A tleap script that builds the chain and sets N, CA, C and O, in Angstrom:
source leaprc.protein.ff14SB
mol = sequence {
  NMET LYS LEU SER LYS HIE LEU LEU PHE LEU
  LEU LEU THR THR ILE VAL PHE SER ASN PRO
  THR CYS PHE SER LYS ALA PHE ALA SER GLU
  LEU GLU SER VAL THR ILE ASN LYS VAL THR
  THR PHE PRO TYR SER ILE LYS ASN GLY TRP
  ILE SER LEU PRO LYS THR ASP GLY THR LEU
  THR VAL SER ILE THR ALA LYS ASN ALA LYS
  ARG ILE LYS PHE TYR LEU ILE PRO THR GLY
  THR ALA THR TYR ASN GLN ARG LYS LEU ILE
  GLY ILE SER GLU SER LYS ASN GLY LYS PHE
  SER PHE LYS TRP ASN PHE LYS GLU ASP GLN
  ASN ILE PHE HIE HIE PHE ALA VAL GLU ALA
  ILE ASN SER LYS ASN GLN VAL ALA THR THR
  GLY VAL LEU PHE SER VAL THR ASN CGLU
}
set mol.1.N position { 154.202 86.644 76.678 }
set mol.1.CA position { 153.085 86.875 76.206 }
set mol.1.C position { 152.081 87.410 76.099 }
set mol.1.O position { 151.178 87.114 76.882 }
set mol.2.N position { 151.879 88.368 75.111 }
set mol.2.CA position { 150.699 89.774 75.222 }
set mol.2.C position { 149.226 89.428 75.468 }
set mol.2.O position { 148.624 89.332 74.398 }
set mol.3.N position { 148.370 89.186 76.667 }
set mol.3.CA position { 146.959 88.800 75.725 }
set mol.3.C position { 146.044 90.200 75.562 }
set mol.3.O position { 145.971 91.323 76.060 }
set mol.4.N position { 145.403 89.390 74.542 }
set mol.4.CA position { 144.172 90.409 74.668 }
set mol.4.C position { 143.117 90.967 75.240 }
set mol.4.O position { 142.483 90.073 75.802 }
set mol.5.N position { 142.640 91.941 75.369 }
set mol.5.CA position { 141.422 92.057 76.486 }
set mol.5.C position { 140.900 90.984 76.456 }
set mol.5.O position { 141.200 90.174 77.332 }
set mol.6.N position { 139.845 90.596 75.325 }
set mol.6.CA position { 138.901 89.936 75.560 }
set mol.6.C position { 139.702 88.938 76.365 }
set mol.6.O position { 139.511 88.998 77.580 }
set mol.7.N position { 140.714 87.867 75.852 }
set mol.7.CA position { 141.300 86.819 76.709 }
set mol.7.C position { 141.288 87.148 77.793 }
set mol.7.O position { 140.826 86.232 78.473 }
set mol.8.N position { 141.602 88.157 78.492 }
set mol.8.CA position { 142.345 88.215 79.430 }
set mol.8.C position { 140.548 88.187 80.243 }
set mol.8.O position { 140.332 87.278 81.045 }
set mol.9.N position { 139.722 88.934 80.026 }
set mol.9.CA position { 138.594 88.702 80.584 }
set mol.9.C position { 137.747 87.343 80.737 }
set mol.9.O position { 137.290 86.921 81.799 }
set mol.10.N position { 137.639 86.806 79.616 }
set mol.10.CA position { 137.457 85.535 79.737 }
set mol.10.C position { 138.225 84.669 80.174 }
set mol.10.O position { 137.745 83.558 80.401 }
set mol.11.N position { 139.335 84.857 80.370 }
set mol.11.CA position { 140.037 83.577 81.773 }
set mol.11.C position { 140.052 84.200 83.102 }
set mol.11.O position { 140.283 83.363 83.975 }
set mol.12.N position { 139.848 85.635 83.635 }
set mol.12.CA position { 139.136 86.110 85.002 }
set mol.12.C position { 137.823 85.518 85.191 }
set mol.12.O position { 137.427 85.203 86.313 }
set mol.13.N position { 137.165 85.361 84.189 }
set mol.13.CA position { 135.720 84.894 84.317 }
set mol.13.C position { 135.513 83.655 84.836 }
set mol.13.O position { 134.797 83.515 85.827 }
set mol.14.N position { 136.166 82.525 84.175 }
set mol.14.CA position { 136.935 81.208 84.392 }
set mol.14.C position { 137.036 81.013 85.260 }
set mol.14.O position { 136.356 80.112 85.751 }
set mol.15.N position { 138.034 81.794 86.093 }
set mol.15.CA position { 138.788 81.989 87.448 }
set mol.15.C position { 137.806 81.620 88.284 }
set mol.15.O position { 137.540 80.657 89.003 }
set mol.16.N position { 137.246 82.866 87.929 }
set mol.16.CA position { 136.206 83.548 89.443 }
set mol.16.C position { 135.014 82.607 89.339 }
set mol.16.O position { 134.583 82.321 90.456 }
set mol.17.N position { 134.288 81.984 88.234 }
set mol.17.CA position { 132.724 80.885 88.163 }
set mol.17.C position { 133.038 79.681 88.439 }
set mol.17.O position { 132.180 79.038 89.044 }
set mol.18.N position { 134.636 78.835 88.018 }
set mol.18.CA position { 134.864 77.574 88.215 }
set mol.18.C position { 135.762 78.280 89.907 }
set mol.18.O position { 136.913 77.891 89.712 }
set mol.19.N position { 135.772 78.661 90.609 }
set mol.19.CA position { 136.104 78.511 91.695 }
set mol.19.C position { 134.719 79.561 92.488 }
set mol.19.O position { 134.407 80.749 92.408 }
set mol.20.N position { 134.233 78.483 93.159 }
set mol.20.CA position { 132.632 79.234 94.049 }
set mol.20.C position { 133.163 79.971 95.445 }
set mol.20.O position { 132.412 80.813 95.938 }
set mol.21.N position { 134.303 79.714 96.033 }
set mol.21.CA position { 134.522 80.126 96.738 }
set mol.21.C position { 135.330 81.580 96.499 }
set mol.21.O position { 135.353 82.373 97.441 }
set mol.22.N position { 135.753 81.801 95.693 }
set mol.22.CA position { 136.705 82.914 95.019 }
set mol.22.C position { 135.033 83.839 94.312 }
set mol.22.O position { 134.902 84.976 94.766 }
set mol.23.N position { 134.298 83.536 93.662 }
set mol.23.CA position { 132.689 84.306 94.002 }
set mol.23.C position { 131.885 84.195 94.487 }
set mol.23.O position { 130.884 84.640 93.926 }
set mol.24.N position { 131.713 83.604 95.720 }
set mol.24.CA position { 130.957 83.918 96.913 }
set mol.24.C position { 131.421 85.092 97.935 }
set mol.24.O position { 130.662 85.778 98.619 }
set mol.25.N position { 132.957 85.177 97.881 }
set mol.25.CA position { 133.697 86.197 98.973 }
set mol.25.C position { 133.239 87.420 98.028 }
set mol.25.O position { 132.994 88.542 98.470 }
set mol.26.N position { 133.180 87.160 97.056 }
set mol.26.CA position { 133.360 88.724 95.948 }
set mol.26.C position { 131.756 88.791 96.139 }
set mol.26.O position { 131.694 89.993 96.398 }
set mol.27.N position { 131.200 88.608 96.161 }
set mol.27.CA position { 129.400 88.662 95.915 }
set mol.27.C position { 129.615 88.916 97.555 }
set mol.27.O position { 129.256 89.977 98.067 }
set mol.28.N position { 129.974 88.294 98.002 }
set mol.28.CA position { 129.286 88.346 100.087 }
set mol.28.C position { 129.247 89.801 100.297 }
set mol.28.O position { 128.392 90.488 100.856 }
set mol.29.N position { 130.784 90.253 99.512 }
set mol.29.CA position { 131.190 91.386 100.044 }
set mol.29.C position { 130.330 92.514 99.610 }
set mol.29.O position { 130.265 93.418 100.443 }
set mol.30.N position { 129.817 92.647 98.781 }
set mol.30.CA position { 128.886 93.379 98.144 }
set mol.30.C position { 127.253 93.136 99.094 }
set mol.30.O position { 126.733 93.781 100.005 }
set mol.31.N position { 126.998 92.369 98.627 }
set mol.31.CA position { 125.587 91.849 100.008 }
set mol.31.C position { 125.119 92.563 100.799 }
set mol.31.O position { 125.857 92.574 101.784 }
set mol.32.N position { 124.270 93.194 100.930 }
set mol.32.CA position { 123.783 94.157 102.300 }
set mol.32.C position { 122.617 92.957 102.923 }
set mol.32.O position { 121.621 92.454 102.405 }
set mol.33.N position { 123.258 92.786 104.253 }
set mol.33.CA position { 122.300 91.467 104.749 }
set mol.33.C position { 121.204 92.058 105.522 }
set mol.33.O position { 121.400 93.089 106.166 }
set mol.34.N position { 120.079 91.483 105.503 }
set mol.34.CA position { 118.653 91.672 106.066 }
set mol.34.C position { 118.382 90.807 107.425 }
set mol.34.O position { 118.459 89.580 107.469 }
set mol.35.N position { 118.074 91.597 108.454 }
set mol.35.CA position { 117.576 90.477 109.346 }
set mol.35.C position { 115.983 90.169 109.362 }
set mol.35.O position { 115.392 91.088 108.794 }
set mol.36.N position { 115.213 89.284 109.779 }
set mol.36.CA position { 113.998 89.644 109.985 }
set mol.36.C position { 114.380 89.388 111.667 }
set mol.36.O position { 115.266 88.684 112.150 }
set mol.37.N position { 113.417 90.189 112.299 }
set mol.37.CA position { 113.898 90.203 113.530 }
set mol.37.C position { 112.254 90.010 114.300 }
set mol.37.O position { 112.330 89.695 115.488 }
set mol.38.N position { 111.092 90.137 113.850 }
set mol.38.CA position { 109.838 89.350 114.652 }
set mol.38.C position { 109.154 89.212 113.228 }
set mol.38.O position { 109.402 89.848 112.204 }
set mol.39.N position { 108.118 88.089 113.471 }
set mol.39.CA position { 107.018 87.759 112.148 }
set mol.39.C position { 105.710 87.404 113.366 }
set mol.39.O position { 106.013 86.770 114.377 }
set mol.40.N position { 104.624 87.764 113.197 }
set mol.40.CA position { 103.692 88.048 114.133 }
set mol.40.C position { 102.282 87.882 112.788 }
set mol.40.O position { 102.167 88.367 111.662 }
set mol.41.N position { 101.300 86.855 113.710 }
set mol.41.CA position { 99.767 86.945 112.584 }
set mol.41.C position { 98.790 87.514 113.165 }
set mol.41.O position { 98.807 88.217 114.175 }
set mol.42.N position { 97.712 87.126 112.348 }
set mol.42.CA position { 96.579 87.983 112.885 }
set mol.42.C position { 95.533 87.138 111.929 }
set mol.42.O position { 95.953 86.832 110.813 }
set mol.43.N position { 94.136 86.724 112.315 }
set mol.43.CA position { 93.700 86.227 113.695 }
set mol.43.C position { 94.389 85.212 114.422 }
set mol.43.O position { 94.420 85.029 115.639 }
set mol.44.N position { 95.037 84.464 113.329 }
set mol.44.CA position { 95.549 82.773 113.515 }
set mol.44.C position { 96.513 83.191 113.845 }
set mol.44.O position { 97.061 84.147 113.298 }
set mol.45.N position { 97.229 82.182 115.439 }
set mol.45.CA position { 98.439 82.004 115.529 }
set mol.45.C position { 98.678 81.194 114.920 }
set mol.45.O position { 97.929 80.518 114.216 }
set mol.46.N position { 100.729 81.051 115.227 }
set mol.46.CA position { 101.522 80.010 114.714 }
set mol.46.C position { 101.582 78.891 115.966 }
set mol.46.O position { 101.408 79.420 117.064 }
set mol.47.N position { 101.746 77.790 115.989 }
set mol.47.CA position { 101.823 76.753 116.834 }
set mol.47.C position { 102.272 75.740 116.024 }
set mol.47.O position { 101.592 75.307 115.094 }
set mol.48.N position { 103.862 75.140 116.430 }
set mol.48.CA position { 104.899 74.375 116.399 }
set mol.48.C position { 105.136 74.867 114.531 }
set mol.48.O position { 105.797 74.061 113.877 }
set mol.49.N position { 104.892 75.445 114.187 }
set mol.49.CA position { 105.347 75.629 112.790 }
set mol.49.C position { 104.492 75.891 111.801 }
set mol.49.O position { 104.734 76.329 110.676 }
set mol.50.N position { 103.152 75.503 112.446 }
set mol.50.CA position { 102.243 75.637 112.004 }
set mol.50.C position { 100.779 76.142 111.899 }
set mol.50.O position { 99.992 75.842 112.797 }
set mol.51.N position { 100.284 77.069 110.598 }
set mol.51.CA position { 99.139 78.063 111.143 }
set mol.51.C position { 97.703 77.245 110.638 }
set mol.51.O position { 97.383 77.371 109.456 }
set mol.52.N position { 96.882 76.442 111.512 }
set mol.52.CA position { 95.319 76.227 111.067 }
set mol.52.C position { 94.292 76.785 110.783 }
set mol.52.O position { 93.386 76.944 111.601 }
set mol.53.N position { 94.237 77.247 109.388 }
set mol.53.CA position { 93.114 77.926 109.012 }
set mol.53.C position { 91.439 77.139 109.115 }
set mol.53.O position { 91.310 75.917 109.186 }
set mol.54.N position { 90.173 78.188 109.105 }
set mol.54.CA position { 89.051 77.065 109.074 }
set mol.54.C position { 89.059 77.195 107.358 }
set mol.54.O position { 89.741 77.899 106.614 }
set mol.55.N position { 87.827 76.040 107.038 }
set mol.55.CA position { 87.493 75.714 105.959 }
set mol.55.C position { 86.457 77.057 105.357 }
set mol.55.O position { 85.384 76.709 104.864 }
set mol.56.N position { 86.669 78.042 105.385 }
set mol.56.CA position { 85.474 79.307 105.265 }
set mol.56.C position { 86.404 80.383 104.449 }
set mol.56.O position { 87.617 80.218 104.581 }
set mol.57.N position { 86.058 81.242 103.794 }
set mol.57.CA position { 86.418 82.290 103.633 }
set mol.57.C position { 87.052 83.237 104.691 }
set mol.57.O position { 86.439 83.679 105.663 }
set mol.58.N position { 88.820 83.592 104.280 }
set mol.58.CA position { 89.042 84.212 105.635 }
set mol.58.C position { 90.470 85.125 105.248 }
set mol.58.O position { 91.118 84.907 104.224 }
set mol.59.N position { 90.726 85.876 105.967 }
set mol.59.CA position { 91.595 86.865 106.075 }
set mol.59.C position { 93.186 86.699 107.401 }
set mol.59.O position { 93.193 87.226 108.513 }
set mol.60.N position { 94.301 85.867 106.827 }
set mol.60.CA position { 95.868 85.809 107.527 }
set mol.60.C position { 96.364 87.210 107.345 }
set mol.60.O position { 96.708 87.561 106.216 }
set mol.61.N position { 96.423 87.957 108.247 }
set mol.61.CA position { 97.788 89.121 108.217 }
set mol.61.C position { 98.741 88.624 109.439 }
set mol.61.O position { 98.757 88.256 110.614 }
set mol.62.N position { 99.876 89.007 107.764 }
set mol.62.CA position { 101.118 88.443 108.573 }
set mol.62.C position { 101.773 89.642 108.758 }
set mol.62.O position { 101.808 90.107 107.618 }
set mol.63.N position { 102.341 90.466 109.532 }
set mol.63.CA position { 103.071 91.358 110.315 }
set mol.63.C position { 105.010 91.212 110.275 }
set mol.63.O position { 105.571 90.300 110.883 }
set mol.64.N position { 105.572 91.971 109.694 }
set mol.64.CA position { 107.555 91.268 109.785 }
set mol.64.C position { 107.933 92.744 110.331 }
set mol.64.O position { 107.493 93.859 110.050 }
set mol.65.N position { 109.093 92.220 111.373 }
set mol.65.CA position { 109.867 93.503 111.526 }
set mol.65.C position { 110.928 93.202 111.005 }
set mol.65.O position { 111.242 92.099 111.453 }
set mol.66.N position { 112.016 93.728 109.976 }
set mol.66.CA position { 112.929 93.557 109.582 }
set mol.66.C position { 113.911 94.606 109.455 }
set mol.66.O position { 113.447 95.716 109.198 }
set mol.67.N position { 115.243 94.502 109.584 }
set mol.67.CA position { 116.560 95.197 109.713 }
set mol.67.C position { 117.266 95.262 108.422 }
set mol.67.O position { 117.928 94.275 108.103 }
set mol.68.N position { 117.213 96.526 107.441 }
set mol.68.CA position { 117.583 96.558 106.218 }
set mol.68.C position { 116.748 95.829 105.101 }
set mol.68.O position { 117.342 95.283 104.172 }
set mol.69.N position { 116.055 95.822 105.142 }
set mol.69.CA position { 115.125 95.654 103.742 }
set mol.69.C position { 113.950 96.017 103.737 }
set mol.69.O position { 113.105 95.810 104.608 }
set mol.70.N position { 113.738 97.102 101.825 }
set mol.70.CA position { 113.193 97.713 101.000 }
set mol.70.C position { 111.695 96.997 101.365 }
set mol.70.O position { 110.649 97.317 101.929 }
set mol.71.N position { 112.230 95.915 100.731 }
set mol.71.CA position { 110.612 95.233 100.614 }
set mol.71.C position { 110.608 93.821 100.744 }
set mol.71.O position { 111.605 93.170 100.433 }
set mol.72.N position { 109.432 93.216 101.236 }
set mol.72.CA position { 109.180 91.730 101.195 }
set mol.72.C position { 107.982 91.209 100.150 }
set mol.72.O position { 106.905 91.714 99.836 }
set mol.73.N position { 108.676 89.931 99.739 }
set mol.73.CA position { 107.719 89.320 99.137 }
set mol.73.C position { 107.384 88.527 99.163 }
set mol.73.O position { 108.203 87.614 99.067 }
set mol.74.N position { 106.003 88.176 99.301 }
set mol.74.CA position { 105.731 86.942 99.855 }
set mol.74.C position { 104.807 85.914 99.012 }
set mol.74.O position { 104.068 86.163 98.060 }
set mol.75.N position { 105.073 84.697 99.648 }
set mol.75.CA position { 104.735 83.310 98.576 }
set mol.75.C position { 104.121 82.039 99.124 }
set mol.75.O position { 103.916 82.004 100.337 }
set mol.76.N position { 103.876 81.232 98.554 }
set mol.76.CA position { 103.074 80.040 98.718 }
set mol.76.C position { 104.143 78.971 98.220 }
set mol.76.O position { 104.998 79.399 97.445 }
set mol.77.N position { 104.186 77.705 98.558 }
set mol.77.CA position { 104.560 77.235 98.345 }
set mol.77.C position { 104.283 75.489 98.771 }
set mol.77.O position { 104.660 74.982 99.827 }
set mol.78.N position { 103.635 74.860 97.808 }
set mol.78.CA position { 103.123 73.572 97.623 }
set mol.78.C position { 104.016 72.682 99.107 }
set mol.78.O position { 105.208 72.783 98.814 }
set mol.79.N position { 103.943 72.148 100.056 }
set mol.79.CA position { 104.455 71.201 100.391 }
set mol.79.C position { 104.410 70.044 99.640 }
set mol.79.O position { 103.597 69.651 98.804 }
set mol.80.N position { 105.960 69.315 100.318 }
set mol.80.CA position { 106.628 68.374 99.648 }
set mol.80.C position { 107.935 68.553 99.162 }
set mol.80.O position { 108.593 69.557 99.434 }
set mol.81.N position { 108.458 67.389 98.272 }
set mol.81.CA position { 109.949 67.717 98.163 }
set mol.81.C position { 110.044 68.370 96.762 }
set mol.81.O position { 109.074 68.059 96.071 }
set mol.82.N position { 111.071 69.314 96.041 }
set mol.82.CA position { 111.315 69.689 94.916 }
set mol.82.C position { 110.153 70.656 94.693 }
set mol.82.O position { 109.763 70.636 93.526 }
set mol.83.N position { 109.626 71.330 95.334 }
set mol.83.CA position { 108.302 71.823 95.370 }
set mol.83.C position { 108.514 73.654 95.008 }
set mol.83.O position { 107.631 74.428 94.636 }
set mol.84.N position { 109.961 73.957 95.265 }
set mol.84.CA position { 110.078 75.413 95.836 }
set mol.84.C position { 109.417 76.047 93.846 }
set mol.84.O position { 108.614 76.946 93.596 }
set mol.85.N position { 109.895 75.466 93.216 }
set mol.85.CA position { 109.929 76.021 91.333 }
set mol.85.C position { 108.064 76.304 91.090 }
set mol.85.O position { 107.432 76.833 90.176 }
set mol.86.N position { 107.702 75.742 92.230 }
set mol.86.CA position { 105.973 75.581 92.039 }
set mol.86.C position { 105.435 77.184 92.936 }
set mol.86.O position { 104.265 77.567 92.902 }
set mol.87.N position { 106.271 77.749 93.496 }
set mol.87.CA position { 105.738 78.807 94.146 }
set mol.87.C position { 105.344 79.701 93.631 }
set mol.87.O position { 105.989 80.229 92.725 }
set mol.88.N position { 103.939 80.252 94.110 }
set mol.88.CA position { 103.254 81.316 93.812 }
set mol.88.C position { 103.460 82.915 94.401 }
set mol.88.O position { 103.118 83.125 95.565 }
set mol.89.N position { 103.878 83.751 93.793 }
set mol.89.CA position { 103.786 85.421 94.860 }
set mol.89.C position { 102.298 85.589 94.761 }
set mol.89.O position { 101.536 85.429 93.808 }
set mol.90.N position { 102.082 85.974 96.061 }
set mol.90.CA position { 101.199 86.138 96.654 }
set mol.90.C position { 100.905 87.747 97.228 }
set mol.90.O position { 99.838 88.287 97.519 }
set mol.91.N position { 101.874 88.106 97.252 }
set mol.91.CA position { 101.668 89.996 97.906 }
set mol.91.C position { 103.642 90.211 97.358 }
set mol.91.O position { 104.557 89.700 96.712 }
set mol.92.N position { 103.175 91.586 98.404 }
set mol.92.CA position { 104.115 92.389 98.145 }
set mol.92.C position { 104.840 93.463 98.850 }
set mol.92.O position { 105.392 94.196 98.029 }
set mol.93.N position { 105.064 93.865 100.211 }
set mol.93.CA position { 105.018 94.968 101.076 }
set mol.93.C position { 106.351 95.567 100.944 }
set mol.93.O position { 107.466 95.064 101.088 }
set mol.94.N position { 105.938 96.898 100.601 }
set mol.94.CA position { 107.304 98.013 100.911 }
set mol.94.C position { 107.753 98.594 102.416 }
set mol.94.O position { 106.712 99.120 102.810 }
set mol.95.N position { 108.541 98.736 103.234 }
set mol.95.CA position { 108.820 99.319 104.115 }
set mol.95.C position { 108.412 100.472 104.607 }
set mol.95.O position { 108.479 101.596 104.110 }
set mol.96.N position { 107.914 100.056 105.786 }
set mol.96.CA position { 107.365 101.356 106.611 }
set mol.96.C position { 108.307 101.396 107.917 }
set mol.96.O position { 107.874 100.792 108.898 }
set mol.97.N position { 109.515 102.026 108.029 }
set mol.97.CA position { 110.292 101.941 109.097 }
set mol.97.C position { 110.571 100.763 109.720 }
set mol.97.O position { 110.607 100.558 110.933 }
set mol.98.N position { 110.860 99.633 108.402 }
set mol.98.CA position { 111.220 98.144 108.940 }
set mol.98.C position { 110.075 97.568 109.216 }
set mol.98.O position { 110.193 96.645 110.022 }
set mol.99.N position { 108.952 97.784 108.825 }
set mol.99.CA position { 107.989 97.318 109.413 }
set mol.99.C position { 106.980 96.953 108.026 }
set mol.99.O position { 106.558 97.920 107.391 }
set mol.100.N position { 106.574 95.432 107.533 }
set mol.100.CA position { 105.974 95.506 106.673 }
set mol.100.C position { 104.695 94.541 107.375 }
set mol.100.O position { 104.778 94.007 108.481 }
set mol.101.N position { 103.500 94.459 106.442 }
set mol.101.CA position { 102.271 93.720 106.621 }
set mol.101.C position { 101.966 93.414 105.496 }
set mol.101.O position { 102.505 93.994 104.553 }
set mol.102.N position { 101.049 92.454 105.296 }
set mol.102.CA position { 100.679 91.223 104.452 }
set mol.102.C position { 98.994 90.749 104.767 }
set mol.102.O position { 98.849 89.800 105.538 }
set mol.103.N position { 97.803 91.370 104.209 }
set mol.103.CA position { 96.750 90.753 104.155 }
set mol.103.C position { 96.460 89.406 103.395 }
set mol.103.O position { 96.082 89.827 102.302 }
set mol.104.N position { 96.415 87.977 103.331 }
set mol.104.CA position { 96.602 87.244 102.433 }
set mol.104.C position { 94.854 86.371 102.066 }
set mol.104.O position { 94.878 85.207 102.466 }
set mol.105.N position { 93.951 86.639 101.635 }
set mol.105.CA position { 92.357 86.144 101.652 }
set mol.105.C position { 92.700 85.279 100.649 }
set mol.105.O position { 93.175 85.215 99.515 }
set mol.106.N position { 92.116 84.438 101.841 }
set mol.106.CA position { 91.992 82.750 101.481 }
set mol.106.C position { 90.724 82.216 101.098 }
set mol.106.O position { 89.754 82.602 101.751 }
set mol.107.N position { 90.553 81.455 100.228 }
set mol.107.CA position { 88.750 81.097 100.037 }
set mol.107.C position { 88.705 79.564 100.603 }
set mol.107.O position { 89.631 78.763 100.728 }
set mol.108.N position { 87.377 79.432 100.890 }
set mol.108.CA position { 86.850 78.697 101.778 }
set mol.108.C position { 87.027 77.397 100.391 }
set mol.108.O position { 87.847 76.684 100.969 }
set mol.109.N position { 86.855 76.874 99.382 }
set mol.109.CA position { 87.686 75.867 98.110 }
set mol.109.C position { 88.960 75.998 97.893 }
set mol.109.O position { 89.531 75.251 97.098 }
set mol.110.N position { 89.407 76.669 98.357 }
set mol.110.CA position { 90.863 76.434 98.819 }
set mol.110.C position { 91.310 75.515 98.983 }
set mol.110.O position { 90.517 74.865 99.664 }
set mol.111.N position { 92.578 74.685 98.692 }
set mol.111.CA position { 92.947 73.524 99.011 }
set mol.111.C position { 94.239 73.857 99.719 }
set mol.111.O position { 95.305 73.649 99.139 }
set mol.112.N position { 94.197 74.531 101.341 }
set mol.112.CA position { 95.497 74.706 101.386 }
set mol.112.C position { 96.496 73.643 102.434 }
set mol.112.O position { 96.421 73.133 103.552 }
set mol.113.N position { 97.422 73.695 101.302 }
set mol.113.CA position { 99.033 72.466 102.474 }
set mol.113.C position { 99.831 73.058 101.915 }
set mol.113.O position { 100.133 72.781 100.754 }
set mol.114.N position { 100.495 74.219 102.724 }
set mol.114.CA position { 101.999 75.275 101.713 }
set mol.114.C position { 102.709 75.877 102.754 }
set mol.114.O position { 102.249 75.899 103.896 }
set mol.115.N position { 103.794 76.369 102.462 }
set mol.115.CA position { 104.374 76.731 103.032 }
set mol.115.C position { 104.386 77.800 102.695 }
set mol.115.O position { 104.294 78.143 101.516 }
set mol.116.N position { 104.551 78.872 104.053 }
set mol.116.CA position { 104.521 80.417 103.786 }
set mol.116.C position { 105.972 81.161 103.808 }
set mol.116.O position { 106.555 81.795 104.688 }
set mol.117.N position { 106.234 80.892 102.766 }
set mol.117.CA position { 108.033 81.620 102.522 }
set mol.117.C position { 107.751 83.418 102.183 }
set mol.117.O position { 106.826 84.220 102.051 }
set mol.118.N position { 108.709 83.372 102.170 }
set mol.118.CA position { 109.590 85.387 102.183 }
set mol.118.C position { 110.828 85.459 101.124 }
set mol.118.O position { 111.581 84.519 100.869 }
set mol.119.N position { 110.879 86.628 100.620 }
set mol.119.CA position { 112.040 86.680 99.982 }
set mol.119.C position { 112.131 88.401 99.998 }
set mol.119.O position { 111.671 89.316 99.315 }
set mol.120.N position { 113.157 88.241 101.402 }
set mol.120.CA position { 113.703 90.057 102.044 }
set mol.120.C position { 114.910 90.476 100.646 }
set mol.120.O position { 115.889 89.802 100.326 }
set mol.121.N position { 114.421 91.834 99.984 }
set mol.121.CA position { 114.992 92.709 99.298 }
set mol.121.C position { 115.750 93.972 99.741 }
set mol.121.O position { 115.215 95.071 99.892 }
set mol.122.N position { 117.057 93.697 99.933 }
set mol.122.CA position { 117.654 95.012 100.332 }
set mol.122.C position { 117.447 96.483 99.389 }
set mol.122.O position { 116.808 96.649 98.350 }
set mol.123.N position { 118.246 97.439 100.189 }
set mol.123.CA position { 118.308 98.911 99.811 }
set mol.123.C position { 119.047 98.660 98.423 }
set mol.123.O position { 119.072 99.688 97.747 }
set mol.124.N position { 119.572 97.712 97.903 }
set mol.124.CA position { 120.465 97.425 96.682 }
set mol.124.C position { 119.647 96.998 95.719 }
set mol.124.O position { 120.071 97.086 94.567 }
set mol.125.N position { 118.097 96.358 95.979 }
set mol.125.CA position { 117.558 95.622 94.757 }
set mol.125.C position { 117.739 94.160 95.076 }
set mol.125.O position { 117.172 93.229 94.504 }
set mol.126.N position { 118.595 94.081 96.054 }
set mol.126.CA position { 119.430 91.945 95.911 }
set mol.126.C position { 118.572 91.926 96.946 }
set mol.126.O position { 118.310 92.731 97.840 }
set mol.127.N position { 117.843 89.916 96.402 }
set mol.127.CA position { 117.659 88.969 97.419 }
set mol.127.C position { 118.400 88.867 98.254 }
set mol.127.O position { 119.487 88.335 98.031 }
set mol.128.N position { 118.033 89.395 99.649 }
set mol.128.CA position { 119.263 89.173 100.663 }
set mol.128.C position { 118.661 87.909 101.673 }
set mol.128.O position { 119.327 87.128 102.352 }
set mol.129.N position { 117.507 87.971 101.560 }
set mol.129.CA position { 117.036 86.602 102.616 }
set mol.129.C position { 115.611 86.155 102.211 }
set mol.129.O position { 114.569 86.799 102.093 }
set mol.130.N position { 115.928 84.724 102.020 }
set mol.130.CA position { 115.157 83.791 101.615 }
set mol.130.C position { 114.687 82.550 102.977 }
set mol.130.O position { 115.455 82.188 103.868 }
set mol.131.N position { 113.065 82.028 102.773 }
set mol.131.CA position { 113.006 81.409 103.658 }
set mol.131.C position { 111.470 81.119 104.205 }
set mol.131.O position { 110.722 82.096 104.213 }
set mol.132.N position { 110.912 79.776 104.691 }
set mol.132.CA position { 109.673 79.463 105.392 }
set mol.132.C position { 109.595 80.459 106.699 }
set mol.132.O position { 110.584 80.597 107.419 }
set mol.133.N position { 108.528 81.049 106.926 }
set mol.133.CA position { 108.034 81.726 107.444 }
set mol.133.C position { 107.389 80.610 108.794 }
set mol.133.O position { 107.554 80.615 110.014 }
set mol.134.N position { 106.626 79.740 107.874 }
set mol.134.CA position { 105.572 78.759 109.039 }
set mol.134.C position { 104.933 77.989 107.458 }
set mol.134.O position { 105.269 77.980 106.274 }
set mol.135.N position { 103.950 77.460 108.222 }
set mol.135.CA position { 103.162 76.368 106.918 }
set mol.135.C position { 101.472 76.663 107.433 }
set mol.135.O position { 100.967 77.091 108.471 }
set mol.136.N position { 101.072 76.308 106.449 }
set mol.136.CA position { 99.489 76.620 106.664 }
set mol.136.C position { 98.797 76.045 106.353 }
set mol.136.O position { 98.974 76.121 105.137 }
set mol.137.N position { 97.621 75.110 106.558 }
set mol.137.CA position { 96.588 74.211 105.690 }
set mol.137.C position { 95.084 74.103 106.941 }
set mol.137.O position { 95.099 73.943 108.162 }
set mol.138.N position { 94.226 74.227 106.224 }
set mol.138.CA position { 92.698 73.901 106.416 }
set mol.138.C position { 92.233 72.479 106.251 }
set mol.138.O position { 91.170 72.061 105.790 }
set mol.139.N position { 93.276 71.829 106.733 }
set mol.139.CA position { 92.885 70.669 106.600 }
set mol.139.C position { 92.720 69.769 107.927 }
set mol.139.O position { 92.332 68.604 107.839 }
savepdb mol mol.pdb
quit
């Protein structure tokens, strides 16, 4: 039995996508990992995973040291259940020898009760790491 190239492609695509183990191993071998080594904040510090901000206008500086990262995107995600799709991109930082810095200007009238999250982009422009760095509130 002779298979056309189109039919063979469909068969292989079905096998790869219906078998997550096969797909993840192939993808994982091509993904360049990013490691976030250090996170610092100024002038407010992280205590038990939270930063308490004043109810005034202000600036929070977040500095990150990361290995294999080209760019880091900063997001605010509302706290609560299933809120990831409500995230808001608030800034992007390009690598300066593995160091990233972002200044977030917040306002007095902002209701802040969010997770401060990042997406780290590797040299292949792949999202290699995502995660919450800390949570912020002004309540």
